[in-house]
DOKOL-544641 format. One line per 2 residues: number of its first residue (from 1); their letters; for each residue x, y, z of N, C-alpha, C, CB. Coordinates in steps of 0.05 Angstrom, whole numbers, plus 5000, padded with zeros to 4 digits. Glycine has a CB too. Layout:
BEGIN
NUM> A> X Y Z X Y Z X Y Z X Y Z  ...
# end
This chain:
BEGIN
1> XX> 4985 5089 5966 4955 5105 5948 4969 5118 5918 4936 5141 5972  4988 5132 5924 4985 5148 5907 4995 5136 5880 4997 5172 5915
3> XX> 5021 5111 5889 5046 5106 5872 5026 5086 5854 5078 5090 5890  4999 5070 5866 4994 5052 5851 4966 5072 5828 4985 5023 5873
5> XX> 4959 5095 5838 4947 5113 5820 4963 5119 5794 4942 5137 5835  4985 5129 5797 5006 5136 5773 5016 5108 5759 5035 5154 5786
7> XX> 5015 5078 5777 5019 5061 5758 5001 5044 5746 5034 5049 5763  4965 5058 5750 4952 5061 5727 4946 5063 5707 4948 5063 5724
9> XX> 4950 5093 5714 4951 5113 5688 4972 5110 5669 4953 5143 5696  5004 5102 5686 5021 5089 5658 5013 5065 5650 5053 5085 5661
11> XX> 5001 5044 5661 4994 5027 5650 4971 5032 5623 4987 5013 5671  4951 5054 5629 4939 5055 5610 4941 5074 5591 4921 5051 5616
13> XX> 4963 5091 5590 4979 5100 5576 4994 5075 5557 4997 5116 5595  5014 5069 5565 5015 5042 5553 4998 5023 5533 5015 5030 5571
15> XX> 4989 5015 5543 4961 5009 5532 4960 5022 5502 4937 5022 5554  4941 5041 5516 4938 5059 5495 4954 5060 5469 4941 5081 5505
17> XX> 4981 5071 5474 5004 5074 5457 5006 5045 5446 5031 5085 5472  5002 5028 5459 5003 5001 5441 4986 4993 5426 5006 4981 5452
19> XX> 4951 4996 5433 4943 4993 5416 4938 5014 5383 4927 4985 5431  4950 5042 5388 4958 5062 5364 4976 5049 5341 4975 5087 5376
21> XX> 4994 5036 5367 5013 5027 5347 5013 4999 5338 5038 5031 5355  4993 4984 5342 4978 4964 5326 4967 4976 5299 4955 4954 5344
23> XX> 4945 4980 5309 4923 4999 5286 4943 5019 5265 4898 5026 5309  4965 5021 5268 4991 5034 5248 4992 5015 5233 5021 5042 5260
25> XX> 5005 4995 5247 5011 4969 5227 4988 4949 5210 5025 4949 5246  4969 4960 5231 4951 4944 5202 4939 4964 5184 4923 4923 5211
27> XX> 4940 4990 5185 4939 5015 5163 4961 5012 5139 4946 5046 5178  4986 5003 5157 5004 5004 5138 5003 4983 5120 5028 5007 5148
29> XX> 5009 4964 5134 4989 4941 5110 4972 4938 5091 4977 4929 5115  4954 4945 5100 4931 4954 5086 4940 4962 5055 4918 4979 5103
31> XX> 4953 4995 5052 4971 5013 5038 4986 4991 5023 4990 5033 5058  5007 4973 5043 5020 4963 5020 5013 4944 5000 5038 4956 5027
33> XX> 4993 4930 5015 4979 4910 5000 4963 4922 4977 4961 4894 5018  4955 4942 4980 4942 4956 4956 4950 4972 4932 4928 4969 4964
35> XX> 4981 4989 4942 5004 4993 4927 5021 4962 4916 5024 5012 4948  5024 4947 4929 5028 4921 4913 5011 4911 4891 5027 4901 4929
37> XX> 4980 4914 4895 4960 4907 4876 4965 4923 4852 4933 4911 4887  4966 4952 4857 4971 4971 4836 4989 4962 4820 4978 4995 4844
39> XX> 5017 4959 4831 5039 4950 4810 5038 4933 4792 5058 4942 4820  5020 4913 4804 5023 4887 4788 4996 4897 4764 5018 4852 4812
41> XX> 4977 4903 4769 4965 4906 4752 4969 4931 4731 4947 4904 4763  4986 4945 4738 5001 4966 4718 5026 4946 4702 5017 4996 4740
43> XX> 5042 4925 4723 5057 4906 4696 5041 4887 4686 5084 4888 4704  5013 4876 4688 5007 4862 4672 4991 4881 4651 4995 4839 4685
45> XX> 4976 4902 4655 4973 4924 4633 5005 4930 4611 4964 4955 4653  5022 4934 4628 5040 4935 4604 5051 4910 4585 5062 4947 4616
47> XX> 5048 4887 4598 5050 4867 4592 5037 4861 4558 5039 4855 4615  5014 4870 4572 4986 4871 4545 4995 4890 4536 4952 4876 4549
49> XX> 4990 4917 4538 5003 4934 4522 5031 4930 4497 5010 4948 4542  5048 4920 4514 5068 4917 4489 5063 4898 4465 5092 4909 4499
51> XX> 5052 4871 4475 5046 4843 4461 5036 4861 4440 5023 4817 4475  4999 4874 4441 4982 4886 4433 4993 4904 4411 4970 4895 4453
53> XX> 5017 4912 4417 5025 4940 4398 5056 4924 4384 5033 4978 4422  5061 4910 4390 5085 4892 4374 5072 4879 4356 5103 4870 4390
55> XX> 5034 4868 4363 5018 4857 4341 5008 4877 4329 4997 4839 4348  5019 4908 4329 4996 4919 4313 4973 4925 4312 4993 4910 4300
57> XX> 4954 4925 4346 4932 4927 4351 4929 4951 4364 4924 4908 4361  4950 4964 4377 4953 4993 4391 4969 5008 4386 4956 4995 4414
59> XX> 4962 5031 4390 4980 5045 4380 4997 5059 4402 4969 5061 4361  5017 5078 4384 5037 5080 4404 5035 5092 4436 5053 5095 4390
61> XX> 5012 5108 4424 5005 5126 4461 4997 5108 4483 4975 5149 4461  4982 5088 4467 4975 5072 4495 4990 5052 4511 4955 5057 4490
63> XX> 5014 5043 4492 5029 5028 4499 5055 5052 4523 5038 5012 4469  5053 5079 4506 5069 5095 4522 5058 5107 4559 5072 5121 4501
65> XX> 5023 5100 4552 5013 5106 4574 5021 5083 4592 4986 5111 4572  5025 5063 4589 5019 5031 4596 5049 5036 4613 5015 5001 4564
67> XX> 5063 5048 4601 5090 5048 4611 5100 5072 4630 5106 5047 4587  5081 5096 4632 5079 5116 4646 5059 5107 4674 5068 5139 4627
69> XX> 5050 5083 4666 5021 5081 4699 5048 5065 4709 4977 5055 4697  5062 5042 4692 5082 5023 4714 5099 5047 4725 5105 4994 4698
71> X> 5124 5070 4714 5137 5078 4721 5128 5089 4749 5144 5089 4703
# end
């Protein structure tokens, strides 16, 4: 009887730990997606700022700001 109770408790703990691990993977995936999207946005801004600077449409400080954001 005691063995069955211990096994149930262990099973409950394993399921709890597994659920927590899956939730952490989901959270980390969302964070990585957000980070990737921010990087892509910074790259796009950098490309646009570079083109605009080369066409004398934006000042140097805006180009430097986009470079800093990308870095």
